[in-house]
MIGU-738822 format. One record per residue: residue in one letter; x, y, z of N, C-alpha, C, CB in turn. Coordinates in steps of 0.2 Angstrom, whole numbers, plus 5000, padded with zeros to 4 digits. Glycine has a CB too. Layout:
// MIGU-738822
aXYZXYZXYZXYZ;...
This chain:
// MIGU-738822
m455853975118455653915121456353875122455153875116;s456453835127456953795128456853725126457153795136;t457453695125457353625122457053575128458053595121;r457053595134456753565139455953565138456853595146;i455753615136454953625135454753575129454753695133;i455253575123455053535117455053465119455553555112;r455553445124455553375126454953355130456153365130;q454653405134454053395138453453385133453953455142;l453453425127452953415122452953345119453053465117;i453553325118453653255115453353205120454453235114;r453553205126453253165131452453165131453553175138;s452253225131451453235132451153215125451353305133;r451453205120451153185113451453115111451253235108;q451753085116452053015114451552965110452352985120;q450952975112450452925109450452935101449752935112;e450453005099450453015092451152985089450453095091;l451652985092452252965089452252885089452852975094;v451952855094451952775094451452755088451652755101;e450852795088450452775082450652785075449752815083;l451052835075451452845068451852795066451852915068;a452252775071452752715070452352655069453252705076;a451852635072451452575071451052575064450852575077;s450852635062450552645056451052625050450252715055;f451652645051452252625046452352555046452852665048;i452352525052452452445052451852415048452552425059;r451252435049450652405046450652405038450052435048;i451152445035451252445028451852395026451352525025;p451652345023452252295022452652305016451952225021;s453152355017453552375012454152335012453752455013;e454052275011454652225010455052235004454452155011;n455652235004456152244998456652194998456452314999;p456552144994456152144988455452104990456452104982;s454952114986454352084986453952094980453952094993;p453452054978453052074972452652134973452552014971;e452452154979452052224980452552274982451452214984;f453152274982453652324985453452394982454352304984;k453452404975453352464973452652494975453352464965;k452152454975451552484978451552504985450952434977;r451852464989451952474996452352534998452152415000;s452952544994453352594994453052664993453952584990;a452652664988452252724986451752744992451852714980;e451452684995450952695000451352735006450652635003;m451952705008452352735013452452815011452952705014;g452652825005452852895003452252945004453052894996;r451652915002451052955003450852965010450452924999;h450952915014450752925021451152975024450852855025;i451852975023452253025026452153095023453053005024;s451953105017451853165014451253195017451753155006;r450653155018450053185021450253205028449553125021;y450553165032450753185039451153255039451153135042;l451653265035452053325035451753385032452753305033;a451353365027450953425023450453455028450553395017;a450153415033449753445038450153485043449353385041;k450753475043451153515048451453575045451753465051;g451353585038451553645035452153635031451753695040;f452353575029452953555025452753565018453153485027;l453253585013453153575006453353515004453553635003;i452953475000453153404998453353404990452453364999;t453853374989454153354982454253284981454753404981;e453953254976454053184974454553184969453453144973;h455153144970455653134964455653064962456353154967;r455653064955455652994952456252994947454952974949;r456752944948457352944943457152934936457752894946;s456652894935456352874929455652854930456752814925;e455252844924454552824924454452764929454352814917;n454852714928454652654932455052654939454852594928;a455452704941455752704947455352724953456352754946;l455652704959455352714965455252794966455652684971;v454852814970454752884972455152904978454052904973;t455552954978455852974984455553044986456652994983;v455253044992454853104995455353144999454353074999;v455353214997455753265000455253315003456253294996;c455253325010454753365013455153425016454353335018;d454953485014455353545017455053585022455553585011;a455353605027455053645032455453715032455153615039;p455053765030455353835030455553865036454853885026;l455353835042455553855049455353935049456253845050;t455853975051455754045052455954085046456054075058;r456154055041456454085034457054135036455854125031;v457354125041457954165043458554125040458054175051;p458954155036459554115033459954075038459954165029;g460154025036460553975040460653915037460253965047;p460953865040461153805037460453755035461553765042;r460653715031460053665029460253595032459953655022;l459753575037459853515040459353465037459753515048;l459653405036459253345033459053295038459553315027;f458453275039458253215042458153155037457653225047;c458453105037458353045032458252985035458953045028;g457752945032457652875035457352835029457152875040;h457452775029457152735023456552695025457752675021;t456152695020455452665021455352595019454952705016;d455952565016455852495015456152445021456252475009;v455952385021456152335026456352275022455652325031;v456752235026456952165023456352125024457552135026;p456252075020455652025020455651995027455751975015;a454951985029454851955035455051885036454151965037;g455051845030455251775029454651735032455851765034;d454851675034454351625036453951655042454651555038;c453351675041452951705047452851655053452351725044;s452951585051452851535057453351545062452751465054;h453951575060454451585065454351645070455151585062;w453851685068453651745072453151725078453451805068;t453251755083452751745089452151795089453051745095;f452251835084451651885083451651905075451751955087;d451151935073451051955066451552015065450351985065;p452051995060452552045058452352115056453052015054;f451752125054451452185051450852215055451252175044;s450852195062450352215066450452285069450252165072;g451052305070451152365073450852365081450852425069;e450852305084450552305090451052325095450352225092;v450752355101451152375107450952325112451052445109;r451552295115451452245120451952245125451352175117;a451752255131452252265137452852315136452652195138;g452552375133453052425132453452415126453552435138;m453352365121453752355115453252365109454052285115;l453552405104453252405098453452345093453352475094;l452952305091453152245087453052245080452752185090;g453552215076453452205069454052225065452852255067;r454052195059454552205054454652285053454452165048;g455252305054455452375053455452415060455052405048;a455252385065455152425071455852455073454952375077;s456352415072457052435074457352465068457452375077;d457252425062457652445056457152465050458152395054;m456952525049457052575054456452625054457652625052;k455852595054455252625054455152665061454652585053;g455452635066455352665073455752735073455652625078;g456452735070456852795070456552845065457552775068;l456252815059455952865054455352895057455752825048;a454952865061454352895064454552945069453952845068;s455152935073455352985078455653045074455952955082;l455953035069456253095065455653135062456653065059;i455153105059454653135056454153175061454153095052;f454053145067453653175073454053235075453653125078;v454753235076455053285078455153345073455853265080;a455153325067455153375061454553415062455253345055;g453953385063453353425063453353465069452753375064;l453653445075453653495081454153555079453853455087;l454653545076455153595075454853645070455753565071;q454453625065454153675061453553715065453853635055;e453253675069452653705073452953765078452253655077;f453553745081453753795086454453825084453853755092;a454553835077455153865075455253935077455153865067;p454753975077454854045079455054055086454254085078;t454754015091454954015098455553985100454353995102;l455753935095456453905096457053945093456453835093;n456853995089457354045086457854005082457754075092;l457453965077457853915073458053955066457453855071;k458653945064458853975058458953915052459554005058;g458953945046459053895041458353855039459553845042;s458453795036457853755034457953685036457753765027;l457453645036457453575038457153535032457053555044;g457453485030457253435025457153365027457653435018;v456653335026456453265028456453225021455853255032;i456953175021456953125015456753055017457653125012;a456253035013456052965014456352925008455252965014;s456852885010457252845005456952785004457952835008;p456752764998456352704997456752634996455952714990;d457352634995457752574994458452564997457852574986;e458452585003459152585007459352515007459052615014;e458852465008459052395009459352365003458452355011;t459252394997459552364991460052414988459052344986;g460352464992460852504990460752574990461052484983;g460152604991460052674991460152704984460452704996;i459952674979460152694972459752764971459952644967;e459152764973458652824972458952894975457952814974;v459152884981459452944985460052964982459452934992;a460452914980461152924977461052964971461552864976;s460552944966460452974960460253044961459952934956;l459753064966459553134967460153174969458953124972;l460553144974461153184976461553204970461453154981;d461653154966462153164960461853224955462253104956;q461153224955460853274951460753344954460153254948;g460953344960460853414964460153424966461153464960;l459753374966459053384968458953374976458653334965;i459453344979459453354986460053384989459453274989;k460053434993460553474995460553485003460653544991;g461053495006461053505013461753515016460753445017;d461853545022462453555025462653495030462453615029;a462153465033462153405038461553365037462353435045;c461653305039461153255039461153205045461153205032;l460553195047460453155053460053095051460153185059;i460253035051459952975049459752935055460352935043;g459052905055458852875061458952805061458152885061;e459452775058459652705059459752685066460252685054;p459552625068459652595075460452595077459352525076;t460552625083461252625085461252605092461552695084;d461852605095461952605103461652665106462652595105;r461352665112461052715115461552775116460752695121;y462152765118462652815119463152825114462952795126;h463052795108463652795103463352805096464052735104;p463252865094463052875087463652845082462952945086;n463452835076463852815071464052875066463552755066;a464752885066464952945062465352915056465452985066;g465352855055465652825049465552755048466452835049;e465652725042465452655041465952625035464752655038;k465952565035466352525030466052535023466352445032;g466452515018466152525011465752465010466752535007;k465452465004465052405001465252384995464352435001;a465352314994465552284988465052224987466252264988;w464452234986463952174985464152154978463252194985;m464252084977464452054971463951994969465152034971;q463951994962463551934959464051894956462951954955;v464051824958464551784954464151734950464951734960;i464251734943463951694938464351644936463651744932;i464151584937464651524936464351484930464751484942;p464651464925464351424919464551354921464651444913;g464151314918464251234918464051214911463851204923;q463951144911463851114905463251054906464451074901;t462651064904462151024905462150954903461451054903;d461850904906461850834904461350804908462550804904;h461250734908460750704912461150694919460650634909;g460750704924460950694931461250634933460450714936;s461050574929461250514931461950494929460850454928;l462250544924462850534921463450574925462850554914;q463250614930463750644934464150604939463350704938;p464750604940465150664937465550654931465650684943;l465350594927465750584921465550624915465650504919;y464950644915464750694909464350754912464250654905;g464450804908464250874910464650904916463550864913;i464650964916464951004921464451044926465451054918;s464451024932463951054936464151124939463851004942;a463751174937463851244939463751244947463451294935;v463251204949463151204956463751184960462551164958;r464051124958464651104961465251154961464851034958;r465251184955465751234955465651294959465851264947;g464951314960464751364964464951344972463951374964;a464851284974465051264980465751274982464851194982;a466151264977466951274977467051354978467251244971;a466651384974466751464974466551494981466351494968;v466051464984465851494990466351474995465151454993;e466651424995467251405000467851444998467451334999;a468051454992468651494990468551564992468751494982;l467951594992467851664994467951675001467251684992;t467951625005468151635012468851665014468051565016;k469251665009469951685009469951765009470351665004;l469351795007469351865008469451895015468651895006;w469251845020469451865027470151875028469051815031;e470551845024471251845026471551915024471651795022;l471251955020471452015018471452065024471052055012;k471952105025471952155031472152225028472352125036;s471752275030471952345028472352375033471252385027;t472652435030473052485034472652545034473752495032;p472252565039471852625039472152685039471352625045;p471852735036472152805036472152835043471752855031;s472552885044472652915050472052955052473252955051;e471652985047471153035049470553005054470753055043;p470352945053469852925057470052885063469352875054;c470752895065471052855070470652855077471752875071;q470352915079470052915085469352875085469852985087;l469052875079468452845078468552765078468052855072;l469152745075469352675075469452655083469952665071;y469852695086470052675093469352675097470452735096;n468952715097468252715100467952655099467852775099;t467852635092467552575090467852515093467452575083;e468452505092468852445095468652435102469552455094;w468752495106468552485113467852465114468652555117;l467352495111466652475112466552395110466252515108;l466852375104466752305102467052255107466952295095;s467652275109468052225113467852225120468752235112;q467752285123467652295130466852285132467952355133;s466452335129465752345131465352285128465552405128;l465552255122465152205119465452135121465052215112;g466052135123466352075126466552025121465852045130;n466652045115466952005110467552035106466351985104;p468152015108468752045105468852035098469352025109;l468551985095468551965088468252015084468351895087;l467652045086467252085082467652145079466752115086;s468152165083468552225081468952205074469052245086;q469052145073469452125067469052145061469552045067;l468352155061467952175056468052245054467252165058;l468452285058468652355056469152355051468852395062;y469552295050470152295046470152245041470752285051;r469652205041469552145036468852145033469652075040;p468852125026468152125023467752065026468252105016;s467052085027466652035029466451995023465952065033;y466151935024465951895018465351855020466551845016;n464751865016464151825017463851815010463651875021;p463951745009463551725003462851715004463851655000;g462451765003461751765005461251735001461551835006;v461351724995460951694990461251644985460451744986;i461051584984461351544979460751514975461751484982;q460751524968460251494964460651454958459851554961;g460351394957460651364951460251294950461351344953;g460251274943459951214941459251224939460051164946;t458951174935458251184933457851124936458251174926;n458151064938457851004940458350964944457450974935;v458150914948458550874952458950824947458250834957;n458650804941458950754937459350784931458450704935;v459450854931459850894926460450924929459350944923;v461050914925461650944927461551024926462250914923;a461651054932461551134931462051164927461551164938;d461851204922462251244918462351314920461951234911;k462051334925462151404928462051404935461751454924;c462451434939462451454946462551524947462851404950;i462151554951462251624953462251634961461651674951;i462751664963462951674970462951754971463551644973;k462551774976462551844978462851854985461751874978;v463351894985463851904990463751974993464551884988;d463751975000463752035003464452045007463152045009;t464852095004465452105007465552175009466052085002;r465752195015465852265018466652275018465552275025;v466852335015467552345014467852385020467652385008;p468352365023468652395029468952465027469152345032;f469152495032469452565032470152555029469452605039;g470352595024470952585021471052535015471452565026;m470452515013470452465007469852495002470252395010;k469952474996469552494991469052444989469952524985;p468452454987468052394985468252364978467352424984;e468552404974468852374968469352324969469152434963;f469752334974470252284976469952224978470752314982;v469452224982469152164985468752134979468552184990;l468452164974468152134969468752094964467852184964;d469252124963469852094959470052034963470452144958;i470152034969470351974973469851924972470551994981;a469151944973468651894973468651864966467951924974;r468751894960468751864954469351814953468951924948;n469951834956470451784956470251714959471151814958;l469951724965469851664969469351624966469551694976;v468851654963468251614960468551584953467651664958;c468851624949469051594943469551534944469451644938;a469951534949470351474951470051414951470851494957;v469351414954469051354955468451344950468751344962;a468251394946467651394942467851444936467051424945;p468251414931468451444925467851474921468951404920;g467951534919467451564915466851604919467051514911;a466951604925466451634930466551714929466551614937;v466051744930465951814930465851844937465451844925;v466251894940466051924946465951994945466651914951;e465352024946465152084945464852124950464752094938;p464852184951464452224957463752214956464652294957;m463352204961462652204961462352274961462352164967;v462652314965462452394965463152424965462052404972;p463152494964463752534964464052524971463552604963;c464752514970465152504976465252574980465852474975;t465352574986465452634990466152624994464852644995;n466452674995467052674999466952685006467552724997;p467352655011467252675018467252755019467852645022;n466852775023466752845024466652865031466152865019;w466752925033466652955039466553025040467252935044;t466253055045466253125047466653125053465453145047;l467153175054467553175059467153195066468153225058;e467353175071466953185078466953255080467253145083;d467453305077467353375079466953415075468053405079;r466553385070466053425066465453445070465853385060;t465153495068464553525072464053475073464353585068;i463853435068463253395068463453335073463053365062;v464053315073464253255077464253285085464953225075;r464553335086464553365093463853385095464953435093;a463453405091462753425093462353355095462353455087;m462453305091462153245093462453215099462353185087;e463053215100463353195107463153235113464153195107;l463053295112462753335117462053325118462853415115;g461653315113460953295114460853225118460653285107;i461253175116461253115120461453125127461753065117;q461953165129462053185136461553215139462753225136;r461153265136460653305139460053255141460453355135;v459953215136459353165137459453105142459053145130;l460053075141460153015144460653025151460552965140;g460953085151461353095157462053075155461053065163;m462453065161463153055160463352985164463553105163;e462852945164463052875168463552835163462352835169;e463452845157463952805152464252865148463552755148;p464952845146465252895142464952895135465952875141;v464852955132464552965125465152985120464053025126;f465152945115465652955110465452925104466352935112;s465652945098465452925091465952865089465452975086;v465652815085465952755083465852745076465752695087;l466152695073466052675066465552615066466752655063;l465252615060464752565059465052505055464152585055;l464952445057465252385053464852375047465252325057;g464252395046463852385040463952455036463152375042;s463352465032463352525028462652555027463752515021;s462552615025461952645025461952695019461752675032;d461352735019461352795014461852845016460652815014;a462152845022462552895024463152905019462852885031;s463352855016463952855011463752905005464152785008;h463152905003462952944998462953024999462252924995;f462753035006462753105008463453125009462353115014;r463853085012464553105013464953115007464953055018;r464753075002465153084995465053154992464853034990;h464453184994464353254992464453304997463553254990;g464953295002465153345007464653355012465353405003;i464153315013463653325018463853285024462853315016;e463953325030464153295036463553255039464453345041;t463753195040463153145042463253105048463053095036;v462753095052462853055058462253015059462953095065;l462352955061461752905062461652895069461952835059;y460952895071460752885078460052865078460852945083;g459852805081459152785082458952735086458952775075;p458352725087458152665092458152605089457452685094;g458252545093458152485090458452425095458552475084;l458252365094458552315098458952275093457952265101;e459652275093460052255088459952175087460852265091;h459852135092459852065090459152045087459852025097;t458752095086458052075082458152105075457452105085;i458652145073458652175066458752125061459252235066;h458352125056458452075050458252005053459052075047;g457951995059457851935061457051925063458251915067;y456851875066456151865068456051895074456051785069;d455451915075455151945081455552015082455251905087;e455552055077455852115077455452165082455952155070;r455752205086455352255090455852305092455052215096;v455552355096455852415099455452435105455952475093;s455852465110455452485116455152555114455952485122;v454552565117454252635116454652685119453552635119;e454952675125455352715128455952735124455652695135;n456252695120456852705116456552755110457052645113;l455952745107455752785102455652855105455052765100;i455452865111455352935114455952965116454952925121;e456452925119457152955120457452975113457552905123;s457452935108457752955102457453025099457652905097;a456753025100456453095098456653155101455653085098;e456753145108457053195112457753215110457053175120;i458153165108458853175106458853205099459253105106;y458453185095458353225088458253295089457853185084;a457753315094457553385095458153425098456953385100;e458453395103459053425105459553435100459353385111;t459753385096460253395091460053445086460353325087;a459453445083459253495078459253565080458553475075;v458953575086458953645089459653665090458553645096;k460153625093460753645094461153665087461253595097;y461053625082461353635075461053695072461253575071;l460353705072460053755069460153825072459353745067;r460453825078460553885082461353905082460353885089;s461753855079462453865079462753905074462753795079;f462453935069462753965064462454045064462553935057;
C-alpha cells in the first residue's frame, strides 16, 4: 500500500478524526483545576479504549500512588525488527479563564464554519487526536504498508506544568524509543526541531505585618517589595547569549522566519535573550493588614547558549537587591535549550511529509521554538524529537481557541507520511 492510499483513507474517515478531537475537548482537563486529576484520568481512559479497540497494548504508569497516570499504548505493527517511533501528546489544557470572554462554550467541541471550537483545540487536543487517529490506521494497515519496528503512543498528563510525569518515566527507563513526534501546534510549513530552555521560578518575599493605616511608617509590606522585584527582574532581558555552533542553521532559519515571514524583527531577539513573564502574584491577607508575604511566579525561557542556573543566579541577585531575605527557587526542574539537528532521519521524514501533503508553494524547513515542551525530556535521553501539529497561534492560551478541520486532516496526512517514511527507513 502506498502512502497516497493511506491519505485517501484519512480523508474518507475524517469524521471519525473530528469527532475524536471534539470528544477530547468535551473533557475539561484544565491544569490546574480542582477536578484536574479526575479529568486527566478520564482523558487517559478515553484514549486507552480507543486504541485498545485498534489492537494496541495499553500500559498505565503512575509515578506514585497519588501521581497522575501516564498512558503508553503500544502497536506491535508487523513484529518485524526495526526502530521504535513514539507519538506523544499532552492531555492537559490551560484553564479557560472567564467564560464570559468566550463567544462559545469552551468545552463544547462544536464544529462551526469549518472550525473545531474549544479549549485545547489548538494546544493540543487537535494534534493529539490526529496522532491517535493515524496510529490506529498504521496498526490496522501495518502489513500492507511494510512497516518495521514498533509504534508507541504516549498520553502525557501534565505538560502545561512541566511534564514531570513523562520525565520521570523516561528517567526510569519505562519509556524508550529511537525517535519521537509530538503534535504541538506549529507553522504549517515549519516543524520545530529545538526549543529554548525553561527556568520557571517562584519568588518568595518576606515582610513584617502591622496595621495598614500605619504604612509606610510601620511594618514592611511584602507586596510593595514584590512590586519592586517584578520591576527589577525586567533586567533579565538585558542578558544576551552566545549560541553554540551546532544549531546555527536552525537559528538562521528561525531568525529569517521571525523577522521576514512574521514581520517582526524584534522577535528574533528572543532566540538570544531570556523571556520574562511574572504570571502570578499572591500576597497579603486583607486590605487593612500590611502583607508579611508575597509570592511571584515567573515564567522565563532560557536562550540558546545560556544555562537556566545562570538565569536563576542573576534573578536572585536582582531580587535580593530590592527585597532582602527573598528566596528565588525553581518551580519545576529546569531544562536546558535543546535541539535535534535538521539532518536526522525523523526531521527529514517530517519535512518530506509536509512537502508531499502541502506541496512546494512555500519552502519547508525546520525551526526553533521560543517556548518549551515535553521534547526536552525525550532529547535528554537521546531520542530524536520533532514537533508538528495543527493550530491557530493567536488563539493558543487565549479566549475563543479553535483550529480548522482542514488543518487537523492535513496534519494527520503528514503524520502518516512521516511515520511510514521513518518506519521503512531502517
